[in-house]
C-alpha positions as CSV (number, residue, x, y, z in Angstrom):
1,M,0.0,0.0,0.0
2,D,1.8,3.2,-1.2
3,R,-0.8,5.7,0.1
4,K,-0.4,7.1,3.7
5,I,-2.8,5.5,6.2
6,D,-4.9,8.3,7.8
7,I,-6.9,6.1,10.2
8,H,-5.9,2.8,11.8
9,K,-8.6,0.8,13.5
10,A,-9.1,-2.7,14.9
11,G,-12.4,-4.5,14.6
12,G,-13.8,-7.6,16.2
13,I,-16.0,-10.3,14.7
14,L,-18.3,-11.7,17.4
15,I,-20.5,-14.6,16.2
16,R,-23.4,-16.0,18.2
17,D,-26.0,-18.4,16.7
18,R,-24.4,-18.1,13.3
19,K,-25.0,-14.3,13.3
20,F,-22.4,-11.5,13.3
21,L,-22.5,-8.5,15.7
22,V,-22.5,-5.0,14.2
23,S,-22.9,-1.8,16.1
24,R,-23.8,1.8,15.2
25,T,-22.1,4.7,17.1
26,K,-24.3,7.6,18.1
27,G,-24.5,10.1,15.3
28,K,-23.5,7.6,12.6
29,S,-25.8,6.2,9.9
30,F,-23.9,2.9,9.3
31,F,-23.0,-0.2,11.2
32,I,-19.6,-1.7,11.7
33,S,-18.2,-4.4,13.9
34,P,-17.2,-3.3,17.4
35,G,-13.7,-1.8,17.8
36,G,-12.0,1.5,17.2
37,K,-8.9,3.6,16.6
38,L,-5.5,2.6,17.9
39,Q,-4.1,4.9,20.5
40,M,-0.4,6.0,20.3
41,G,1.9,3.0,20.8
42,E,-1.1,0.5,21.0
43,T,-1.2,-2.8,19.1
44,P,-4.3,-3.7,17.1
45,E,-5.0,-6.5,19.6
46,A,-4.7,-4.2,22.6
47,A,-6.9,-1.6,21.0
48,L,-9.6,-4.2,20.2
49,L,-9.6,-5.5,23.8
50,R,-9.9,-1.9,25.2
51,E,-12.7,-1.0,22.7
52,L,-14.7,-4.2,23.3
53,N,-14.7,-3.5,27.0
54,E,-15.6,0.2,26.5
55,E,-18.2,-0.3,23.9
56,L,-19.8,-3.6,24.9
57,G,-18.7,-4.2,28.5
58,I,-17.1,-7.6,27.7
59,E,-13.6,-8.9,28.6
60,V,-11.5,-10.7,26.0
61,A,-8.0,-12.2,26.2
62,V,-5.5,-11.9,23.4
63,P,-5.3,-15.7,22.9
64,D,-9.0,-15.6,22.1
65,L,-8.4,-13.4,19.1
66,E,-7.9,-15.0,15.7
67,E,-6.6,-12.8,12.8
68,F,-9.2,-12.5,10.1
69,G,-7.5,-10.0,7.8
70,T,-6.3,-6.4,7.2
71,F,-8.4,-4.3,4.9
72,Y,-8.1,-0.9,3.4
73,A,-10.9,1.5,2.2
74,P,-11.9,5.1,2.1
75,A,-13.1,6.0,5.6
76,A,-16.9,6.1,5.9
77,E,-18.2,9.7,5.7
78,Q,-14.5,10.8,5.2
79,E,-13.8,9.4,1.7
80,D,-10.7,11.5,1.3
81,R,-9.0,9.6,4.2
82,L,-7.6,6.1,3.9
83,L,-8.6,3.6,6.6
84,R,-6.7,0.5,7.6
85,M,-8.8,-2.0,9.6
86,D,-7.2,-5.0,11.3
87,V,-10.0,-7.5,11.9
88,F,-10.0,-10.3,14.4
89,V,-12.5,-13.1,15.1
90,V,-13.3,-13.0,18.8
91,N,-13.5,-16.8,19.7
92,K,-14.5,-16.2,23.4
93,W,-15.5,-13.4,25.6
94,D,-16.6,-12.9,29.3
95,G,-19.7,-10.9,30.1
96,E,-23.0,-10.0,28.4
97,V,-22.8,-7.9,25.3
98,R,-24.4,-4.5,26.2
99,P,-23.9,-1.3,24.3
100,S,-22.2,1.5,26.1
101,S,-23.4,5.1,26.1
102,E,-21.4,5.8,22.8
103,I,-23.2,2.9,21.0
104,E,-26.7,3.8,19.7
105,E,-27.6,0.3,18.5
106,I,-26.4,-3.2,18.1
107,R,-27.7,-6.0,15.8
108,W,-26.9,-9.6,15.2
109,I,-27.0,-10.1,11.4
110,D,-26.4,-12.8,8.8
111,S,-26.0,-12.7,5.1
112,S,-29.7,-12.5,4.5
113,S,-30.2,-9.4,6.7
114,T,-31.4,-6.4,4.7
115,G,-31.9,-2.7,5.2
116,I,-28.9,-2.4,7.5
117,P,-26.3,0.1,6.1
118,L,-22.8,-1.4,6.7
119,G,-19.4,0.3,6.4
120,S,-17.8,-0.7,3.1
121,I,-15.2,-3.1,4.6
122,F,-17.9,-5.1,6.3
123,E,-20.4,-5.0,3.4
124,H,-17.9,-5.9,0.7
125,E,-15.1,-7.9,2.5
126,V,-16.0,-9.3,5.9
127,L,-19.7,-10.4,5.6
128,P,-19.2,-12.2,2.3
129,R,-16.1,-14.0,3.6
130,L,-17.9,-15.0,6.8
131,R,-20.7,-16.6,4.7
132,K,-18.2,-18.2,2.3
133,E,-16.3,-19.8,5.2
134,G,-19.6,-21.1,6.7
135,L,-19.3,-19.0,9.9
136,I,-22.7,-17.3,9.5
137,D,-25.9,-18.1,7.7
């Protein structure tokens, strides 16, 4: 990738009953997987663990993360900025998934879910691959 990365995020794939969790932050019109921006000096794994706790109130350990892929796309609602998203499958978590005050809405979706605006990485890369690999319906 020759172009400068403007935004670096980590995202988590949580699967329950063959459905994938997506969330919508307050003030946003689209859904993405839980996660967020890396802080200075933070690894993608550390950022994801922090964000999952902040956004959903769950605890996750690094050994329970499985690399899914690194994706690049124009940032949603900031198309002039390039986003790098390191995505991990969260194989196990402790606690009940509950949205925090910054999360407006969560949904468990599968490949047949309609009318849910997804961020481009999740619509074009993650969701189709989850279906192809037989992880969701």
